C-alpha positions as CSV (number, residue, x, y, z in Angstrom):
1,X,24.0,101.9,66.8
2,X,24.4,98.2,67.6
3,X,27.9,97.2,68.7
4,X,29.4,94.4,66.7
5,X,32.0,92.7,68.7
6,X,35.4,91.6,67.2
7,X,35.1,88.2,65.6
8,X,36.9,86.5,68.5
9,X,34.2,87.6,70.9
10,X,31.4,85.9,69.1
11,X,32.8,82.4,68.8
12,X,35.5,80.8,71.0
13,X,38.7,80.6,68.9
14,X,42.2,79.9,69.9
15,X,45.9,79.8,69.0
16,X,49.1,78.7,70.6
17,X,52.2,80.8,71.2
18,X,55.2,78.5,71.2
19,X,59.0,78.6,70.6
20,X,61.8,76.4,69.4
21,X,63.3,76.3,72.9
22,X,63.0,77.7,76.4
23,X,64.4,81.2,76.9
24,X,63.1,82.5,73.5
25,X,60.9,85.1,75.3
26,X,57.5,83.6,74.6
27,X,56.2,84.4,78.1
28,X,56.9,88.2,77.8
29,X,55.5,88.2,74.2
30,X,52.4,86.3,75.5
31,X,51.8,88.7,78.4
32,X,52.2,91.8,76.1
33,X,49.7,90.3,73.6
34,X,47.2,89.4,76.3
35,X,47.3,92.9,77.8
36,X,47.2,94.6,74.4
37,X,44.3,92.6,73.2
38,X,42.5,93.0,76.6
39,X,42.8,96.8,76.5
40,X,41.8,96.9,72.9
41,X,38.4,95.5,73.9
42,X,38.8,91.8,73.0
43,X,37.5,89.1,75.2
44,X,40.8,87.3,75.7
45,X,41.7,84.3,77.9
46,X,45.1,83.1,78.7
47,X,46.0,79.4,79.3
48,X,49.3,77.7,80.1
49,X,50.5,74.4,78.6
50,X,51.7,71.9,81.2
51,X,52.3,72.0,84.9
52,X,53.1,75.6,85.7
53,X,51.8,77.6,88.8
54,X,53.6,80.9,88.2
55,X,53.0,82.0,84.7
56,X,49.1,81.7,85.0
57,X,49.0,84.4,87.6
58,X,50.8,86.8,85.2
59,X,48.3,85.8,82.5
60,X,45.4,86.6,84.9
61,X,46.9,90.0,85.6
62,X,47.4,90.7,81.9
63,X,43.8,89.8,81.1
64,X,42.3,92.1,83.8
65,X,41.8,89.3,86.3
66,X,40.2,86.6,84.0
67,X,41.3,83.2,85.4
68,X,44.1,81.4,83.5
69,X,43.9,77.6,83.5
70,X,46.5,74.9,82.9
71,X,45.9,72.6,80.0
72,X,48.2,69.6,80.4
73,X,48.3,67.2,77.5
74,X,50.2,64.6,79.5
75,X,47.9,64.5,82.5
76,X,44.5,65.2,80.8
77,X,42.6,63.5,78.0
78,X,41.4,65.2,74.9
79,X,37.8,65.7,76.3
80,X,39.1,67.2,79.5
81,X,41.3,69.6,77.5
82,X,38.4,70.6,75.2
83,X,36.1,71.1,78.2
84,X,38.6,73.4,80.1
85,X,39.4,75.3,76.9
86,X,35.7,75.9,75.9
87,X,34.5,79.5,76.3
88,X,33.9,82.8,74.6
89,X,36.5,85.1,73.0
90,X,40.0,84.5,72.1
91,X,42.1,81.8,73.8
92,X,45.8,82.4,73.8
93,X,47.7,79.3,75.0
94,X,51.3,79.8,76.0
95,X,53.5,76.8,75.4
96,X,56.1,75.3,77.7
97,X,59.7,74.7,76.8
98,X,60.3,74.0,73.0
99,X,57.2,73.3,70.9
100,X,57.9,69.6,70.6
101,X,59.6,69.1,74.1
102,X,57.7,66.9,76.5
103,X,58.0,63.9,78.8
104,X,60.5,61.1,77.9
105,X,60.9,59.2,75.8
106,X,58.9,60.7,73.0
107,X,57.8,64.1,74.1
108,X,54.3,63.3,75.3
109,X,52.5,66.2,76.8
110,X,54.3,68.8,74.7
111,X,52.8,72.0,73.5
112,X,52.6,70.3,70.1
113,X,50.3,67.7,71.7
114,X,48.0,70.5,73.1
115,X,47.9,72.0,69.6
116,X,46.8,68.7,68.1
117,X,44.2,68.2,70.8
118,X,42.6,71.6,70.4
119,X,43.4,72.1,66.7
120,X,45.3,75.3,67.5
121,X,47.3,77.1,64.9
122,X,50.8,77.9,66.3
123,X,52.7,81.1,66.3
124,X,56.4,80.5,66.7
125,X,58.4,83.0,68.7
126,X,62.0,83.0,67.5
127,X,64.8,84.5,69.4
128,X,66.5,86.2,66.5
129,X,69.1,88.1,68.5
130,X,72.1,86.1,67.2
131,X,70.9,85.0,63.7
132,X,70.0,86.4,60.3
133,X,69.3,84.3,57.2
134,X,69.6,81.1,59.4
135,X,66.2,81.9,60.7
136,X,64.7,80.4,57.5
137,X,65.9,76.8,57.8
138,X,65.0,76.9,61.5
139,X,61.4,77.9,60.9
140,X,61.2,75.7,57.9
141,X,62.2,72.7,60.0
142,X,59.5,73.4,62.6
143,X,56.9,74.0,59.9
144,X,57.6,70.7,58.1
145,X,58.3,68.5,61.1
146,X,54.8,67.5,62.0
147,X,51.9,68.1,59.5
148,X,49.3,68.2,62.3
149,X,51.0,71.0,64.0
150,X,50.5,74.0,61.7
151,X,53.0,77.0,62.0
152,X,50.6,79.7,61.1
153,X,52.9,82.7,61.9
154,X,56.2,83.9,63.2
155,X,57.1,86.6,65.8
156,X,60.7,87.7,65.6
157,X,61.9,88.5,69.0
158,X,64.9,90.4,70.4
159,X,65.6,92.0,67.0
160,X,68.5,94.5,67.0
161,X,67.4,97.1,64.4
162,X,65.1,97.8,61.5
163,X,67.8,96.5,59.1
164,X,68.1,93.3,61.1
165,X,64.3,92.9,60.9
166,X,64.3,93.4,57.2
167,X,67.1,90.7,56.7
168,X,65.1,88.2,58.8
169,X,61.8,89.0,57.0
170,X,63.4,88.6,53.6
171,X,64.9,85.3,54.5
172,X,61.5,83.9,55.6
173,X,59.5,85.2,52.6
174,X,59.9,82.1,50.5
175,X,58.4,79.9,53.2
176,X,54.9,81.6,52.8
177,X,54.4,81.8,56.6
178,X,53.1,85.1,58.0
179,X,55.7,87.2,59.8
180,X,53.6,89.0,62.4
181,X,56.2,91.5,63.4
182,X,59.6,92.0,65.0
183,X,60.0,92.8,68.7
184,X,63.0,94.9,69.5
185,X,65.6,94.1,72.1
186,X,64.4,95.9,75.3
187,X,66.1,95.3,78.8
188,X,62.9,96.6,80.5
189,X,61.1,93.5,79.4
190,X,63.5,91.2,81.4
191,X,61.7,89.4,84.2
192,X,63.3,88.4,87.6
193,X,63.3,84.6,88.4
194,X,64.2,82.2,91.1
195,X,64.7,78.4,91.2
196,X,61.1,77.4,90.2
197,X,60.6,80.0,87.6
198,X,59.6,83.7,87.6
199,X,59.2,85.7,90.7
200,X,55.5,85.3,91.6
201,X,53.1,88.0,90.1
202,X,51.8,89.0,93.5
203,X,55.4,89.8,94.6
204,X,56.0,92.3,91.8
205,X,55.1,95.8,92.8
206,X,55.8,97.0,89.3
207,X,53.6,94.4,87.5
208,X,51.1,96.8,86.1
209,X,53.8,99.1,84.7
210,X,55.6,96.0,83.2
211,X,52.4,94.7,81.6
212,X,51.6,98.1,80.1
213,X,55.1,98.5,78.8
214,X,55.0,95.0,77.2
215,X,51.6,95.9,75.7
216,X,52.9,99.0,74.2
217,X,55.8,97.3,72.6
218,X,53.7,94.5,71.2
219,X,51.1,96.9,69.9
220,X,53.7,98.9,68.0
221,X,55.8,95.9,66.9
222,X,53.2,93.3,65.8
223,X,50.2,93.2,63.5
224,X,47.6,92.3,66.1
225,X,44.7,92.1,63.6
226,X,46.6,89.6,61.5
227,X,47.4,87.5,64.6
228,X,43.8,87.3,65.8
229,X,42.7,86.3,62.3
230,X,45.0,83.2,62.6
231,X,43.0,81.8,65.5
232,X,40.8,78.8,64.8
233,X,37.5,77.6,66.3
234,X,37.9,75.5,69.5
235,X,36.5,72.0,69.3
236,X,33.6,71.0,71.4
237,X,34.0,68.2,74.0
238,X,32.6,64.9,73.0
239,X,31.4,63.8,76.5
240,X,27.8,64.8,77.1
241,X,28.1,65.3,80.8
242,X,30.9,67.7,82.0
243,X,30.5,66.3,85.5
244,X,32.1,63.1,84.2
245,X,35.3,65.1,83.6
246,X,35.5,66.8,87.0
247,X,37.2,65.9,90.3
248,X,34.8,65.4,93.2
249,X,35.4,67.6,96.2
250,X,37.0,65.9,99.3
251,X,34.5,67.7,101.6
252,X,31.6,70.2,101.5
253,X,33.8,72.9,103.1
254,X,37.5,72.9,102.1
255,X,40.1,75.2,103.7
256,X,42.8,76.1,101.2
257,X,46.0,77.9,102.3
258,X,46.6,80.9,100.1
259,X,49.4,83.4,100.2
260,X,52.9,84.0,98.8
261,X,54.2,80.9,100.6
262,X,51.3,78.7,99.6
263,X,50.3,79.9,96.1
264,X,50.5,76.8,93.9
265,X,46.9,75.7,93.3
266,X,45.4,74.6,90.0
267,X,42.3,76.6,89.2
268,X,40.6,73.7,87.5
269,X,40.8,71.7,90.7
270,X,39.2,74.4,92.8
271,X,36.6,75.0,90.0
272,X,35.8,71.3,90.0
273,X,35.2,71.3,93.6
274,X,32.9,74.4,93.4
275,X,31.0,72.9,90.5
276,X,29.7,70.2,92.8
277,X,28.6,72.8,95.4
278,X,31.7,72.6,97.7
279,X,32.8,75.9,99.5
280,X,36.4,76.7,99.1
281,X,37.6,78.8,102.1
282,X,41.0,80.5,101.7
283,X,43.2,81.4,104.7
284,X,46.8,82.7,105.2
285,X,49.2,80.8,107.3
286,X,51.7,83.7,106.9
287,X,49.2,86.0,108.6
288,X,48.9,83.3,111.3
289,X,45.2,82.7,110.4
290,X,43.9,79.4,111.8
291,X,42.2,76.8,109.7
292,X,38.5,77.8,109.6
293,X,36.7,75.7,112.1
294,X,34.0,74.5,109.7
295,X,36.5,72.9,107.3
296,X,36.0,69.2,106.6
297,X,39.3,69.0,104.6
298,X,42.5,71.1,104.7
299,X,44.7,71.6,101.7
300,X,48.2,73.1,102.0
301,X,49.4,73.6,98.5
302,X,52.9,74.1,97.4
303,X,54.7,77.4,97.0
304,X,57.8,78.9,98.6
305,X,57.5,78.2,102.4
306,X,61.4,77.9,102.5
307,X,61.5,81.6,101.8
308,X,59.2,82.4,104.7
309,X,60.1,79.5,107.0
310,X,60.6,81.9,110.0
311,X,57.1,83.3,109.7
312,X,55.6,79.8,109.2
313,X,57.4,78.6,112.3
314,X,56.2,81.5,114.4
315,X,52.6,81.1,113.2
316,X,51.4,79.6,116.5
317,X,47.6,80.0,115.8
318,X,48.0,78.3,112.4
319,X,50.0,75.4,113.7
320,X,47.7,74.9,116.7
321,X,44.7,74.8,114.3
322,X,46.4,72.1,112.3
323,X,46.9,70.0,115.4
324,X,43.3,70.6,116.3
325,X,42.2,69.3,112.9
326,X,44.4,66.3,113.2
327,X,43.1,65.5,116.7
328,X,39.6,65.6,115.3
329,X,40.5,63.4,112.3
330,X,39.8,66.1,109.8
331,X,41.8,65.1,106.7
332,X,44.8,67.3,106.0
333,X,46.7,67.1,102.7
334,X,50.0,69.0,101.9
335,X,51.5,69.2,98.5
336,X,55.3,69.8,98.1
337,X,55.8,73.0,100.2
338,X,52.6,72.2,102.2
339,X,54.0,68.7,102.7
340,X,57.2,70.1,104.2
341,X,55.3,72.4,106.5
342,X,53.4,69.4,107.9
343,X,56.8,67.9,108.9
344,X,58.9,68.3,112.0
345,X,61.4,70.7,110.6
346,X,62.6,72.6,107.6
347,X,66.2,73.8,107.0
348,X,66.5,76.9,104.9
349,X,69.2,77.8,102.4
350,X,71.3,79.4,105.1
351,X,71.3,76.2,107.2
352,X,68.9,77.5,109.8
353,X,66.3,74.9,111.1
354,X,62.7,76.0,111.6
355,X,60.1,74.1,113.6
356,X,57.1,73.1,111.4
357,X,53.8,71.7,112.4
358,X,55.2,68.4,113.6
359,X,52.4,66.2,112.3
360,X,54.6,64.1,110.0
361,X,58.0,62.5,110.8
362,X,59.7,64.5,108.1
363,X,62.8,66.7,107.9
364,X,63.7,68.6,104.8
365,X,66.6,70.9,103.8
366,X,67.4,73.6,101.2
367,X,71.0,73.8,102.5
368,X,72.0,71.2,100.0
369,X,69.7,71.4,96.9
370,X,68.9,68.6,94.5
371,X,66.4,69.0,91.6
372,X,63.5,66.6,91.4
373,X,61.6,66.9,88.2
374,X,59.1,65.0,86.1
375,X,55.6,63.7,85.6
376,X,54.4,61.0,88.0
377,X,51.8,58.2,87.8
378,X,50.4,57.9,91.4
379,X,48.2,55.4,93.1
380,X,46.9,56.2,96.5
381,X,45.6,53.4,98.7
382,X,42.1,53.2,100.2
383,X,43.3,54.5,103.5
384,X,44.1,57.8,101.9
385,X,40.4,58.7,101.7
386,X,39.9,61.7,99.4
387,X,43.2,61.3,97.6
388,X,42.9,57.5,97.0
389,X,42.9,56.1,93.5
390,X,44.9,56.9,90.4
391,X,46.3,60.3,89.6
392,X,48.5,62.1,87.1
393,X,50.9,64.4,89.0
394,X,54.1,66.3,88.7
395,X,57.2,66.8,90.9
396,X,59.4,69.9,90.7
397,X,61.4,70.9,93.7
398,X,64.9,71.3,95.1
399,X,64.4,70.1,98.7
400,X,66.5,67.3,100.1
401,X,64.7,64.9,102.4
402,X,66.8,64.2,105.5
403,X,64.3,61.9,107.2
404,X,60.9,60.5,106.3
405,X,59.5,57.8,108.7
406,X,56.1,56.4,108.3
407,X,53.5,55.0,105.9
408,X,53.8,56.2,102.3
409,X,50.9,57.8,100.5
410,X,51.5,56.8,96.9
411,X,52.9,54.1,94.8
412,X,54.7,55.9,92.0
413,X,56.0,55.5,88.5
414,X,57.7,58.0,86.3
415,X,56.5,59.3,82.9
416,X,57.7,56.1,81.2
417,X,56.1,53.9,83.7
418,X,59.3,52.8,85.5
419,X,58.7,52.2,89.2
420,X,59.9,54.9,91.7
421,X,60.2,54.8,95.5
422,X,56.8,55.2,97.2
423,X,56.0,58.9,97.8
424,X,54.8,60.9,100.8
425,X,53.9,60.2,104.3
426,X,50.6,59.4,106.1
427,X,49.9,59.6,109.8
428,X,46.2,59.0,110.5
429,X,44.3,61.7,108.7
430,X,47.4,63.8,107.9
431,X,48.9,63.2,104.5
432,X,51.3,64.7,102.1
433,X,53.9,64.3,99.4
434,X,56.1,66.2,97.0
435,X,53.8,65.4,94.0
436,X,51.4,68.1,92.7
437,X,48.2,66.3,91.8
438,X,46.9,67.4,88.4
439,X,44.0,65.2,87.5
440,X,42.5,61.8,88.0
441,X,43.1,59.2,85.5
């Protein structure tokens, strides 16, 4: 007998999982849905709205290792978004913050913007733990606020009892919006977090058990068939050449630090480089692995080096290889955590100073924390080589800069175009900044 795949396997379709606000439980609901659909035999892909490095790794695990991309409606144009979203099966996009929350002053880059760009029906996850009939005006307001953003279904989350679920469902009935189910309160679905978000997926030894538990709950609580039927066809990119939407590689062979201290890389950037034939070579500074000798460019991404500062400081082979590259004028670029590692010293949260690579005149500290957050418009000068030109980026860290001496890398503006102090440092072929580069503009 010929196997007929579920409808979402034949044509690329998608929907958005969003919420009225942060903290509504949409990440846990999304992970449970992804795992439940994956183990039911659907081709399912997770994507994350906005600049997030942590949730996508959970998406990948939930989907059996299928890569999860970031789709950023602030930093990427419609064609770029369509190109990245294109593919077979069912695309489940997890929103960020509240549905209409984005960059100031008008919410640009919100999950709603992503829904508009990709024509995604939206499923609203409502934290109903402390409400009953009031759920109706809340959902009605979101449904009527923006006609181009269609609320196609509602998931009631953290529901206290069957009686509570019945009250909520009855209140929503006049709206004519599908109630896809009620997820009960369950302390086992709580996820540990730290200052930049959830604890990283690779740090959770119980991840598989958590995902299976979440999938069991979503399977029993929600109408998964009704949810998949809400998905709409994904739009095709209008640009004829996908190469015109990609970032060119900075070298033919690119060394990328990858471990729990340097885990913040965007898959679309690495995929772009590979699409032009470049080789991406991972190595682990925490394991004191040196930069591969054949590398023509070294990328130290962000992550949590402050939590592993002692091991980074003791990684003599790694630091010596960075100095070898710098002496040979091999370009080195560090982002956020990687930028701090290129400096002279890093002071951890306990006030202990750790010697870093010493390639930039930079001292940073977590002993006194200050939040730096927001999208950035960045312009790198011609001397910056592979990272010159115009970029959309994002800054999110708690480090305090004690000293930064030298030539800046980027001229910078905030999301509204207001000038900011120049960002980063450059010393010959060594460069870095606190900004995470998202895409060229």
